[in-house]
C-alpha positions as CSV (number, residue, x, y, z in Angstrom):
1,M,95.7,109.4,102.6
2,Q,98.3,111.1,100.4
3,N,101.0,109.9,102.7
4,D,99.8,106.3,102.4
5,W,99.8,106.5,98.6
6,I,103.4,107.8,98.6
7,R,104.5,105.0,100.9
8,L,102.7,102.4,98.7
9,K,104.3,103.9,95.6
10,E,107.7,103.6,97.3
11,F,107.0,100.0,98.3
12,F,106.3,99.1,94.6
13,I,109.4,100.9,93.5
14,H,111.4,98.7,96.0
15,I,109.7,95.6,94.5
16,F,110.5,96.6,91.0
17,L,114.1,97.4,91.9
18,F,114.3,94.0,93.7
19,I,113.1,92.2,90.6
20,D,115.5,94.2,88.4
21,K,118.4,93.4,90.8
22,T,117.5,89.7,90.7
23,N,117.5,89.7,86.8
24,V,120.9,91.5,86.8
25,E,122.3,89.0,89.2
26,S,121.3,86.1,87.0
27,I,123.2,87.6,84.1
28,T,126.3,89.0,85.8
29,M,128.0,88.2,89.1
30,W,127.1,91.0,91.5
31,N,129.1,92.0,94.5
32,L,126.3,91.7,96.9
33,T,125.0,88.2,97.5
34,Q,121.2,87.6,97.3
35,N,121.1,87.2,101.1
36,E,122.9,90.5,101.8
37,Y,120.6,92.3,99.4
38,L,117.5,90.9,101.0
39,T,118.8,92.0,104.4
40,L,119.5,95.5,103.2
41,M,116.1,95.7,101.5
42,V,114.2,94.5,104.5
43,G,116.1,96.9,106.8
44,D,115.4,99.7,104.4
45,L,111.7,98.8,104.3
46,N,111.6,98.7,108.1
47,C,113.0,102.3,108.2
48,N,110.4,103.5,105.7
49,F,107.3,101.7,107.0
50,F,107.6,101.0,110.7
């Protein structure tokens, strides 16, 4: 159960980082495109969760 909680917490951290990244991109031109970032994030989540 402890392990599930840690994974859930990591998942929410990823979501918050994603929201933060989206906000930053709307203000400044970021090097990564939205699509590249999504690909990286999904790949990262797959490593963590599956």
